[in-house]
Structures are given as structure tokens and as C-alpha cells.
C-alpha positions as CSV (number, residue, x, y, z in Angstrom):
1,M,29.5,-11.6,-16.5
2,W,27.1,-9.1,-14.5
3,L,24.8,-6.8,-16.1
4,V,23.0,-3.9,-13.7
5,F,19.8,-2.2,-15.5
6,E,19.2,0.9,-14.1
7,R,15.4,1.6,-14.3
8,T,14.5,5.2,-15.1
9,R,12.6,7.0,-12.8
10,R,9.0,7.7,-12.5
11,P,7.9,11.3,-13.4
12,D,6.7,13.3,-10.8
13,A,3.0,13.2,-9.6
14,A,0.6,15.6,-10.7
15,Y,-0.5,18.0,-8.0
16,W,-4.2,18.8,-7.4
17,P,-6.1,20.5,-4.6
18,G,-6.3,18.3,-1.4
19,R,-3.3,15.9,-2.9
20,Q,-1.5,16.5,0.3
21,A,-4.1,15.8,2.5
22,L,-5.0,12.2,1.5
23,A,-1.4,11.6,0.6
24,A,-1.0,11.7,4.4
25,L,-3.9,9.6,5.1
26,D,-3.0,7.0,2.8
27,A,0.5,7.2,4.0
28,V,-0.5,6.4,7.5
29,A,-3.5,4.0,6.6
30,W,-1.8,0.9,5.5
31,P,0.7,1.2,8.7
32,L,-2.3,1.6,10.8
33,A,-3.9,-1.4,9.0
34,W,-0.8,-4.0,9.6
35,V,-0.7,-2.9,12.9
36,A,-4.8,-3.6,13.5
37,G,-4.3,-7.1,12.1
38,T,-1.2,-7.8,14.4
39,L,-2.8,-6.6,17.5
40,F,-5.9,-8.6,16.2
41,V,-3.5,-11.8,16.6
42,R,-1.2,-10.7,19.1
43,D,-1.5,-13.6,21.9
44,R,-0.2,-16.0,19.0
45,C,2.3,-13.4,17.7
46,G,4.7,-12.9,20.3
47,L,8.0,-11.4,19.4
48,V,7.2,-11.2,15.6
49,G,3.9,-9.1,16.4
50,A,5.8,-6.6,18.5
51,M,8.4,-6.4,15.7
52,V,5.8,-5.8,13.0
53,V,4.4,-3.0,15.0
54,A,7.4,-1.6,15.5
55,V,8.7,-1.7,11.9
56,A,5.1,-0.2,10.5
57,A,5.1,2.3,13.0
58,L,8.6,3.3,11.4
59,Q,7.3,2.8,7.9
60,A,4.1,5.4,9.1
61,L,6.5,7.7,9.6
62,R,8.8,7.6,6.7
63,R,5.9,7.6,4.2
64,L,4.1,10.6,5.9
65,R,7.6,12.7,5.9
66,R,7.5,11.5,2.0
67,A,3.7,12.6,1.6
68,L,3.9,15.9,3.4
69,C,7.5,17.3,2.3
70,E,8.3,15.5,-1.3
71,N,4.4,15.1,-2.4
72,H,5.1,15.2,-6.1
73,R,7.4,11.8,-5.3
74,Y,4.6,9.8,-3.8
75,F,2.3,7.7,-5.3
76,F,-0.9,6.2,-3.5
77,T,-1.0,2.9,-1.9
78,T,-4.4,2.4,-1.9
79,W,-4.8,3.1,-5.9
80,R,-1.7,0.7,-6.9
81,W,-3.8,-2.3,-4.4
82,A,-7.3,-1.2,-5.3
83,R,-6.6,-1.8,-9.3
84,I,-5.0,-5.3,-8.2
85,V,-7.9,-6.4,-6.2
86,S,-10.3,-5.0,-8.7
87,V,-8.5,-7.4,-11.8
88,V,-9.1,-10.4,-9.3
89,L,-12.7,-9.7,-8.4
90,L,-13.4,-9.3,-12.0
91,V,-11.6,-12.4,-13.0
92,G,-13.7,-14.3,-10.3
93,C,-16.9,-12.7,-11.8
94,L,-16.2,-14.0,-15.2
95,M,-15.5,-17.3,-13.9
96,K,-18.6,-17.7,-12.0
97,L,-20.7,-16.4,-15.0
98,Y,-18.8,-19.1,-17.0
99,Y,-19.7,-21.7,-14.3
100,L,-23.3,-20.7,-14.1
101,A,-23.9,-20.5,-18.0
102,T,-22.7,-23.9,-18.3
């Protein structure tokens, strides 16, 4: 038996002044970070590095189009990863405090 569950769509993002410019910056910054990381170790990546650069460039264009043309459907990647990193950092600080207290 095959079950298919369809998730409901996320509601549209709220609009505020400057959202489109920040969304465009966020849309291009993450793929550029991947390109920069790949170029930093380019001599060890070979063909895979070139493929990562090409895919990142295509993703940057796709994300930029969504950030500019469909801004109500664009969700910030930086905010998503900042929450995850901050939780991991908080857990690490709490562990350090616990071990210093014992």
C-alpha cells in the first residue's frame, strides 16, 4: 500500500520595506559562499569543484528570480541557519558551563 501525504503550503511571507533588497542579497550570498569555499580548495576538487560552481551559479539565478519576482514566496536562508547555529552554540555553552561547575 502506498500512502501519499501532501504538506500544506506555507503562508506568504509578510511584506516590509527593504525586504526585496535583503532577499536579493540573501539569495545571492549563500551560493557565492559555496563558490568561495570551492575556489578556496579548487586544486583538490577537480571536476567536482567545477560542478559545484556551476550548480551554485544556477541556484543563485533561481533564488534571485524568486527573491525579486516572487518575494512573497521567498524565505530567508540566513534566518533559518542562524537559528540552527544559535541553538547548537547555546547547547555548547551550556555544556561548557556544566563541566566548569563540576
